[in-house]
C-alpha positions as CSV (number, residue, x, y, z in Angstrom):
1,X,-32.5,-12.8,-38.5
2,X,-33.9,-15.9,-36.7
3,X,-33.0,-18.0,-39.7
4,X,-29.5,-16.5,-39.9
5,X,-28.9,-17.2,-36.2
6,X,-29.9,-20.8,-36.5
7,X,-27.8,-21.2,-39.7
8,X,-24.8,-19.9,-37.7
9,X,-25.6,-22.3,-34.8
10,X,-25.6,-25.3,-37.2
11,X,-22.4,-24.1,-39.0
12,X,-20.5,-24.1,-35.7
13,X,-22.2,-27.3,-34.3
14,X,-23.3,-25.4,-31.2
15,X,-26.6,-27.1,-30.3
16,X,-28.3,-30.5,-30.8
17,X,-31.8,-31.6,-29.9
18,X,-32.6,-31.6,-26.1
19,X,-29.4,-29.8,-25.1
20,X,-29.4,-27.9,-21.9
21,X,-28.5,-24.2,-22.1
22,X,-27.8,-21.6,-19.4
23,X,-28.6,-18.2,-20.9
24,X,-26.8,-15.1,-19.6
25,X,-29.6,-12.6,-19.2
26,X,-28.8,-9.0,-18.4
27,X,-32.1,-7.6,-19.5
28,X,-30.4,-5.5,-22.3
29,X,-31.5,-5.9,-25.9
30,X,-28.8,-8.3,-26.9
31,X,-29.6,-10.8,-24.1
32,X,-33.3,-10.5,-24.5
33,X,-32.9,-11.3,-28.2
34,X,-30.7,-14.3,-27.4
35,X,-33.3,-15.7,-25.0
36,X,-36.1,-15.1,-27.4
37,X,-34.3,-16.8,-30.3
38,X,-33.4,-19.8,-28.1
39,X,-37.0,-20.1,-26.8
40,X,-38.3,-20.2,-30.3
41,X,-36.2,-23.3,-31.1
42,X,-37.4,-26.3,-32.9
43,X,-35.1,-29.0,-31.4
44,X,-36.5,-29.3,-27.8
45,X,-33.8,-27.2,-26.0
46,X,-34.1,-27.0,-22.2
47,X,-33.3,-23.5,-21.0
48,X,-32.4,-21.7,-17.8
49,X,-31.5,-18.1,-17.4
50,X,-29.1,-16.4,-15.0
51,X,-29.1,-12.7,-14.1
52,X,-26.3,-11.1,-12.0
53,X,-27.1,-8.1,-9.9
54,X,-23.7,-6.3,-9.6
55,X,-24.3,-4.2,-6.5
56,X,-24.1,-1.0,-8.6
57,X,-26.5,1.3,-10.4
58,X,-28.9,1.3,-7.4
59,X,-32.6,1.4,-8.4
60,X,-31.7,0.8,-12.1
61,X,-30.2,-2.5,-11.2
62,X,-33.3,-3.4,-9.1
63,X,-35.5,-2.5,-12.1
64,X,-33.5,-4.9,-14.3
65,X,-34.1,-7.7,-11.8
66,X,-37.9,-7.2,-11.9
67,X,-37.8,-6.9,-15.7
68,X,-36.0,-10.2,-16.3
69,X,-38.3,-11.9,-13.8
70,X,-41.3,-10.8,-15.7
71,X,-39.8,-11.7,-19.1
72,X,-38.8,-15.2,-18.0
73,X,-42.3,-15.7,-16.5
74,X,-43.9,-14.8,-19.8
75,X,-41.5,-17.1,-21.8
76,X,-41.7,-20.0,-19.3
77,X,-37.9,-20.0,-18.6
78,X,-36.6,-20.8,-15.1
79,X,-34.6,-17.8,-13.8
80,X,-31.9,-17.6,-11.1
81,X,-30.9,-14.1,-9.8
82,X,-27.4,-13.9,-8.3
83,X,-26.3,-10.9,-6.2
84,X,-22.6,-10.0,-6.2
85,X,-20.6,-7.1,-4.7
86,X,-18.7,-6.2,-7.8
87,X,-17.1,-2.9,-6.4
88,X,-15.9,-4.7,-3.3
89,X,-14.5,-7.6,-5.3
90,X,-12.8,-5.2,-7.6
91,X,-11.1,-3.4,-4.8
92,X,-10.0,-6.7,-3.2
93,X,-8.5,-8.1,-6.4
94,X,-7.2,-4.9,-7.9
95,X,-9.6,-5.0,-10.9
96,X,-11.6,-2.4,-12.7
97,X,-15.4,-2.6,-12.4
98,X,-15.6,-3.9,-15.9
99,X,-13.2,-6.8,-15.3
100,X,-14.5,-7.6,-11.8
101,X,-18.1,-7.7,-13.2
102,X,-17.1,-9.9,-16.1
103,X,-15.3,-12.4,-13.8
104,X,-18.1,-12.7,-11.3
105,X,-20.7,-13.1,-14.1
106,X,-18.8,-16.0,-15.6
107,X,-18.4,-17.5,-12.2
108,X,-22.1,-17.4,-11.6
109,X,-22.9,-18.9,-15.0
110,X,-20.3,-21.7,-14.6
111,X,-21.7,-22.5,-11.1
112,X,-25.2,-22.9,-12.6
113,X,-23.9,-25.0,-15.4
114,X,-22.0,-27.3,-13.0
115,X,-25.1,-27.7,-10.8
116,X,-27.2,-28.6,-13.8
117,X,-24.5,-31.0,-15.0
118,X,-24.7,-32.8,-11.7
119,X,-28.5,-33.0,-12.1
120,X,-28.1,-34.4,-15.6
121,X,-25.8,-37.1,-14.5
122,X,-28.2,-38.2,-11.8
123,X,-31.0,-38.3,-14.4
124,X,-28.9,-40.3,-16.9
125,X,-28.0,-42.8,-14.2
126,X,-31.7,-43.2,-13.3
127,X,-32.6,-43.6,-17.0
128,X,-29.8,-46.2,-17.5
129,X,-31.1,-48.2,-14.4
130,X,-34.7,-48.2,-15.6
131,X,-33.7,-48.9,-19.3
132,X,-35.9,-46.0,-20.3
133,X,-34.2,-43.1,-22.0
134,X,-36.3,-39.9,-22.1
135,X,-33.6,-37.4,-23.1
136,X,-30.9,-37.5,-25.8
137,X,-28.2,-35.2,-24.4
138,X,-26.0,-37.8,-22.8
139,X,-22.4,-36.9,-23.3
140,X,-23.2,-33.4,-24.3
141,X,-22.2,-30.4,-22.1
142,X,-24.4,-27.9,-20.4
143,X,-23.9,-24.9,-22.6
144,X,-23.6,-21.3,-21.5
145,X,-25.1,-19.0,-24.1
146,X,-23.7,-15.4,-24.3
147,X,-25.2,-12.6,-26.2
148,X,-22.1,-11.2,-28.0
149,X,-22.9,-10.1,-31.6
150,X,-20.9,-9.1,-34.7
151,X,-20.4,-5.5,-33.7
152,X,-19.1,-6.6,-30.3
153,X,-16.6,-8.8,-32.1
154,X,-15.3,-5.9,-34.2
155,X,-15.0,-3.7,-31.1
156,X,-13.1,-6.4,-29.3
157,X,-10.6,-6.9,-32.2
158,X,-9.9,-3.2,-32.3
159,X,-9.6,-2.9,-28.5
160,X,-7.1,-5.8,-28.3
161,X,-5.1,-4.4,-31.3
162,X,-4.8,-1.0,-29.6
163,X,-3.7,-2.6,-26.3
164,X,-0.9,-4.5,-28.0
165,X,-2.4,-8.1,-28.0
166,X,-0.9,-10.9,-30.0
167,X,-2.7,-12.8,-32.7
168,X,-4.9,-14.6,-30.3
169,X,-6.3,-11.3,-29.0
170,X,-6.9,-9.8,-32.4
171,X,-8.6,-12.9,-33.6
172,X,-11.6,-11.6,-31.7
173,X,-14.4,-13.5,-29.9
174,X,-14.8,-17.2,-30.8
175,X,-18.2,-18.7,-31.5
176,X,-17.5,-21.7,-29.4
177,X,-15.1,-21.9,-26.4
178,X,-15.4,-25.0,-24.3
179,X,-19.0,-25.0,-23.1
180,X,-19.5,-21.3,-24.0
181,X,-21.4,-20.5,-27.1
182,X,-22.3,-17.2,-28.9
183,X,-25.3,-17.8,-31.2
184,X,-25.7,-14.1,-32.1
185,X,-22.1,-13.6,-33.3
186,X,-23.2,-13.7,-37.0
187,X,-25.6,-10.8,-36.7
188,X,-25.3,-7.1,-35.9
189,X,-26.8,-4.8,-33.4
190,X,-29.2,-3.2,-35.9
191,X,-30.6,-6.6,-36.8
192,X,-31.1,-7.4,-33.2
193,X,-33.1,-4.2,-32.5
194,X,-35.2,-4.8,-35.6
195,X,-36.0,-8.4,-34.5
196,X,-37.0,-7.2,-31.0
197,X,-39.2,-4.4,-32.3
198,X,-40.9,-6.4,-34.9
199,X,-41.7,-9.1,-32.4
200,X,-42.9,-6.8,-29.6
201,X,-40.1,-7.4,-27.1
202,X,-39.0,-4.8,-24.6
203,X,-35.6,-4.5,-23.0
204,X,-33.7,-2.4,-20.4
205,X,-31.0,0.1,-21.2
206,X,-27.9,0.0,-19.0
207,X,-26.9,3.6,-18.3
208,X,-23.2,2.7,-18.1
209,X,-23.3,1.8,-21.8
210,X,-23.8,5.5,-22.5
211,X,-20.7,6.5,-20.5
212,X,-17.6,7.5,-22.3
213,X,-15.4,6.5,-19.4
214,X,-14.8,3.0,-20.7
215,X,-12.4,2.4,-23.6
216,X,-14.7,-0.1,-25.3
217,X,-17.6,2.4,-25.2
218,X,-15.4,5.0,-26.9
219,X,-14.5,2.5,-29.6
220,X,-18.1,1.5,-30.1
221,X,-19.7,5.0,-30.0
222,X,-17.0,7.2,-31.5
223,X,-14.3,5.3,-33.4
224,X,-16.3,2.7,-35.3
225,X,-19.0,5.2,-36.5
226,X,-16.3,7.6,-37.6
227,X,-14.3,5.0,-39.6
228,X,-17.5,3.6,-41.1
229,X,-18.6,7.1,-42.2
230,X,-15.3,8.6,-43.3
231,X,-13.0,5.7,-44.3
232,X,-15.0,2.6,-45.5
233,X,-18.6,1.7,-45.0
234,X,-17.6,-1.9,-44.9
235,X,-15.1,-1.3,-42.1
236,X,-16.7,-3.6,-39.6
237,X,-16.9,-6.4,-42.1
238,X,-13.3,-6.0,-43.0
239,X,-12.2,-5.9,-39.4
240,X,-14.1,-9.2,-38.8
241,X,-12.5,-10.8,-41.9
242,X,-9.0,-9.8,-40.6
243,X,-9.9,-11.3,-37.2
244,X,-10.7,-14.6,-38.9
245,X,-7.3,-14.6,-40.7
246,X,-5.5,-13.7,-37.4
247,X,-7.3,-16.6,-35.7
248,X,-6.2,-19.0,-38.4
249,X,-2.6,-17.8,-38.2
250,X,-2.7,-18.1,-34.4
251,X,-4.0,-21.6,-34.5
252,X,-1.4,-22.6,-37.1
253,X,1.5,-21.2,-35.1
254,X,0.2,-22.7,-31.9
255,X,0.1,-26.1,-33.6
256,X,3.6,-25.7,-34.9
257,X,4.9,-24.9,-31.4
258,X,2.9,-27.8,-29.9
259,X,4.6,-30.3,-32.4
260,X,8.0,-29.0,-31.3
261,X,7.1,-29.2,-27.7
262,X,5.9,-32.8,-28.0
263,X,9.4,-33.7,-29.3
264,X,11.6,-31.5,-27.2
265,X,9.6,-30.3,-24.2
266,X,9.6,-31.7,-20.7
267,X,7.2,-31.3,-17.8
268,X,8.3,-31.9,-14.2
269,X,6.2,-32.0,-11.1
270,X,7.2,-32.3,-7.5
271,X,4.5,-31.7,-4.9
272,X,3.1,-28.2,-5.5
273,X,6.1,-27.3,-7.8
274,X,5.8,-27.5,-11.6
275,X,8.3,-26.8,-14.3
276,X,7.9,-26.8,-18.1
277,X,11.3,-26.7,-19.9
278,X,12.7,-27.5,-23.4
279,X,16.1,-27.9,-24.9
280,X,17.9,-24.6,-25.3
281,X,19.6,-25.4,-28.6
282,X,16.2,-26.3,-30.2
283,X,14.6,-23.1,-28.8
284,X,17.4,-20.9,-30.2
285,X,17.1,-22.5,-33.7
286,X,13.4,-21.3,-34.1
287,X,12.1,-18.2,-35.8
288,X,11.2,-15.5,-33.2
289,X,7.5,-16.0,-33.7
290,X,7.8,-19.7,-33.0
291,X,9.8,-18.9,-29.8
292,X,7.0,-16.7,-28.7
293,X,4.5,-19.5,-29.1
294,X,6.7,-22.0,-27.4
295,X,6.9,-19.6,-24.4
296,X,3.2,-19.2,-24.5
297,X,2.7,-22.9,-24.4
298,X,5.0,-23.3,-21.4
299,X,3.2,-20.5,-19.6
300,X,-0.2,-22.1,-20.3
301,X,1.0,-25.4,-19.0
302,X,2.2,-23.8,-15.8
303,X,-0.7,-21.4,-15.1
304,X,-3.7,-21.9,-17.4
305,X,-5.8,-18.9,-18.3
306,X,-3.3,-16.3,-16.9
307,X,-4.2,-12.9,-18.5
308,X,-1.4,-10.7,-17.1
309,X,1.3,-11.8,-19.6
310,X,2.2,-9.1,-22.1
311,X,4.5,-9.0,-25.2
312,X,7.2,-7.5,-22.9
313,X,7.2,-10.7,-20.8
314,X,7.7,-12.8,-24.0
315,X,10.7,-10.5,-25.0
316,X,12.3,-10.8,-21.5
317,X,12.0,-14.6,-21.5
318,X,13.4,-14.9,-25.0
319,X,16.4,-12.7,-24.0
320,X,17.1,-15.3,-21.2
321,X,18.1,-17.8,-23.9
322,X,21.0,-15.5,-24.9
323,X,21.9,-14.6,-21.3
324,X,24.0,-16.3,-18.6
325,X,23.4,-19.7,-17.2
326,X,21.3,-19.4,-14.1
327,X,19.3,-16.4,-15.3
328,X,15.8,-16.0,-13.9
329,X,13.0,-13.5,-14.4
330,X,9.9,-13.0,-12.2
331,X,6.6,-13.3,-13.9
332,X,2.9,-12.7,-12.9
333,X,1.1,-15.5,-11.3
334,X,4.0,-16.5,-9.1
335,X,6.0,-17.9,-12.1
336,X,9.6,-17.6,-13.0
337,X,11.3,-17.8,-16.3
338,X,14.5,-19.9,-16.0
339,X,17.7,-20.5,-18.0
340,X,19.8,-23.5,-17.1
341,X,22.9,-24.9,-18.8
342,X,20.9,-26.7,-21.5
343,X,17.2,-25.7,-21.0
344,X,14.9,-22.7,-20.9
345,X,11.4,-22.8,-19.4
346,X,8.9,-21.7,-16.9
347,X,8.5,-22.8,-13.3
348,X,6.1,-22.2,-10.4
349,X,7.4,-23.3,-7.0
350,X,6.7,-22.9,-3.3
351,X,10.4,-22.4,-2.6
352,X,13.3,-20.4,-4.1
353,X,14.4,-23.2,-6.3
354,X,12.7,-26.2,-8.0
355,X,13.2,-29.3,-6.0
356,X,14.0,-27.6,-2.7
357,X,11.8,-27.1,0.4
358,X,10.4,-23.7,1.0
359,X,12.7,-21.5,3.1
360,X,11.3,-20.6,6.5
361,X,11.0,-16.8,6.7
362,X,10.9,-14.8,10.0
363,X,7.7,-12.9,8.9
364,X,4.6,-14.0,7.1
365,X,4.7,-13.9,3.3
366,X,2.3,-11.5,1.7
367,X,0.3,-11.8,-1.5
368,X,1.7,-9.9,-4.5
369,X,-0.7,-7.5,-6.2
370,X,-0.6,-7.2,-10.0
371,X,-1.9,-4.0,-11.5
372,X,-3.7,-3.5,-14.8
373,X,-3.2,0.2,-15.1
374,X,-6.2,2.4,-15.8
375,X,-6.5,4.1,-19.2
376,X,-6.0,7.9,-19.7
377,X,-8.9,9.8,-18.0
378,X,-10.4,6.7,-16.3
379,X,-11.5,6.6,-12.7
380,X,-8.8,6.0,-10.1
381,X,-7.8,2.4,-9.5
382,X,-7.4,1.2,-5.9
383,X,-5.1,-1.8,-5.4
384,X,-4.0,-2.8,-1.9
385,X,-2.9,0.4,-0.1
386,X,-2.2,2.3,-3.3
387,X,-4.4,4.4,-5.6
388,X,-3.5,4.8,-9.3
389,X,-4.5,7.6,-11.7
390,X,-3.4,8.3,-15.3
391,X,-3.7,11.8,-16.8
392,X,-2.2,14.1,-19.4
393,X,0.5,16.4,-18.2
394,X,-0.3,20.1,-18.2
395,X,2.7,22.3,-18.8
396,X,3.7,24.2,-15.7
397,X,2.1,21.9,-13.2
398,X,4.3,21.3,-10.2
399,X,5.3,17.8,-9.2
400,X,3.9,17.0,-5.8
401,X,6.4,17.0,-3.0
402,X,4.4,14.7,-0.7
403,X,6.3,11.7,0.7
404,X,3.5,9.3,-0.2
405,X,2.3,10.7,-3.5
406,X,4.6,10.2,-6.4
407,X,4.4,10.9,-10.2
408,X,5.9,8.6,-12.8
409,X,6.5,8.9,-16.5
410,X,3.6,6.6,-17.7
411,X,5.0,6.2,-21.2
412,X,8.2,4.5,-19.8
413,X,6.2,1.8,-18.2
414,X,6.0,-1.1,-20.7
415,X,5.0,-4.0,-18.5
416,X,2.7,-5.1,-15.7
417,X,3.4,-3.4,-12.4
418,X,3.3,-5.2,-9.0
419,X,3.0,-4.1,-5.4
420,X,5.1,-6.4,-3.3
421,X,8.1,-6.8,-1.0
422,X,11.6,-7.3,-2.2
423,X,12.7,-10.2,-4.5
424,X,16.2,-11.4,-5.4
425,X,17.5,-9.4,-8.3
426,X,15.6,-6.2,-7.6
427,X,17.3,-2.9,-8.6
428,X,16.8,0.8,-9.0
429,X,18.2,3.3,-11.6
430,X,20.2,6.2,-10.2
431,X,21.2,9.5,-11.7
432,X,23.2,9.0,-14.9
433,X,21.6,5.6,-15.6
434,X,23.6,3.7,-13.1
435,X,21.9,0.7,-11.6
436,X,22.0,-0.2,-7.9
437,X,20.7,-3.4,-6.4
438,X,17.9,-2.9,-3.9
439,X,19.9,-4.9,-1.4
440,X,22.8,-2.4,-1.6
441,X,20.5,0.6,-1.6
442,X,18.9,-0.6,1.7
443,X,22.3,-1.3,3.2
444,X,23.6,2.2,2.2
445,X,20.5,3.9,3.6
446,X,21.3,2.1,6.9
447,X,17.8,0.6,7.0
448,X,17.8,-2.1,9.8
449,X,17.9,-5.6,8.5
450,X,14.7,-6.6,10.3
451,X,12.5,-4.2,8.4
452,X,14.1,-4.4,4.9
453,X,11.7,-7.2,3.9
454,X,8.7,-5.2,5.1
455,X,9.1,-2.1,3.0
456,X,6.4,-1.9,0.2
457,X,7.7,-1.7,-3.3
458,X,6.1,-0.7,-6.6
459,X,8.0,-2.6,-9.4
460,X,8.0,-3.5,-13.1
461,X,9.6,-6.9,-13.1
462,X,12.8,-6.5,-11.0
463,X,13.0,-2.8,-11.8
464,X,11.8,-0.9,-8.7
465,X,9.9,2.3,-9.4
466,X,9.3,3.3,-5.8
467,X,10.8,2.2,-2.5
468,X,7.8,3.5,-0.5
469,X,9.0,6.1,2.0
470,X,12.5,6.4,0.6
471,X,13.0,7.1,-3.1
472,X,11.9,6.5,-6.7
473,X,13.9,5.3,-9.6
474,X,15.5,8.0,-11.8
475,X,14.4,6.0,-14.9
476,X,10.7,6.7,-14.3
477,X,10.9,10.3,-13.2
478,X,9.0,13.1,-14.9
479,X,11.1,14.9,-17.6
480,X,10.6,17.8,-19.9
481,X,9.0,15.8,-22.7
482,X,6.8,13.6,-20.5
483,X,3.2,13.5,-21.9
484,X,1.3,11.2,-19.6
485,X,1.6,10.9,-15.8
486,X,1.0,7.9,-13.6
487,X,0.1,9.2,-10.1
488,X,0.4,6.8,-7.2
489,X,-0.7,7.5,-3.7
490,X,0.2,5.2,-0.7
491,X,-2.2,5.1,2.2
492,X,-0.1,3.5,4.9
493,X,-1.0,0.5,7.0
494,X,0.9,-2.6,7.8
495,X,2.6,-3.7,4.6
496,X,0.8,-3.2,1.3
497,X,-2.2,-5.4,2.1
498,X,-3.6,-3.2,4.8
């Protein structure tokens, strides 16, 4: 296995002599194997390990800290232990424990890499001044080594496929992404365990890996073994091969879109405002898949690394090209899709229109909360002053008649939800499918003007599911053939931020 890992490292050009590497060390078997393989290098690597205590799992987490300290002491690798309040951060940001933990782990790793990069520059400057070069890593990044392996990659591809990802998502985990490397991506879990056992290494088991509450765990422990046993014993290998093809297709289409953008696209910046637009006639001439990649390119220019964009957003933006001049569509991350007389694009501004100063509002503006809805049967998700649950409908169960607990038809929700106050263009669906603007609804309900902008809303784009304290949209109501329910509870407070 050691030879296969280093052949994979050479194939992807990950490491060179004397490189500096920050190793993500959880204490689990995968990360212990990664550290052991990197320690047993023959090219003079310099290593540091980072362990993140997530503020969960109590004594088990404390045990992990003591274990990694002992392991790093035995192997002679400097260790940094970082403590983070993952549950608190998740509640604050509206993230699941999984997503919050992942984000904070990467932040800790990047922080260590940046600090080591600063040290490296100072060392290089000193060596340049003395004319004596002791190290050969000048111009090379400080790498972050992650312990993802081949089985993780297959699991990720399937998870993204089931969640409706595009080609980039189903391409799977990439061996090299910027300064992040995954040396174990060419070997499987069984090989890792065999390596650890044959070399006398111990590791810690994370009890959450045994839980069936997480979608990934169910794919790993139930779906993949079933398919391997009953459909094709080479199922994992075939999934990985498909992921490679998806990745190649994604890169090709992204390059095609970039070539078009370089010829017909335009970027405009004014203070904090940014706009990426392209000629409407050129956009309309393209095949639908190229339009999608052009939209993705414009979004990435506007808000890099945004993860809350779905296929539904791409469809909505593409529809603007055939709509009326002046059409706009709100997007996550404070962006808007825009359609002018001769252009279509994405903008992010501080005001209501690009190029204009921000309108002074009588009350303080509030942050908009975006919601990644929990999966069926998962633990409740707390976002702002709302709690979300998803569960199967049992026939005969009565819909709650509480003013601040509402049920919605989960299967009708196709896009990211948001908790916010009103936006221009907001509407509800009434009985019979008739639409009514939120503005007209508030006027008809005789709600005083001074409080209309302070009523919390739950919305999908501009379609309002719930005007909290007043009514829900007919479109999202529970009907006879509803299979899955989204329950939302509002806990009060001043606005939706508490």
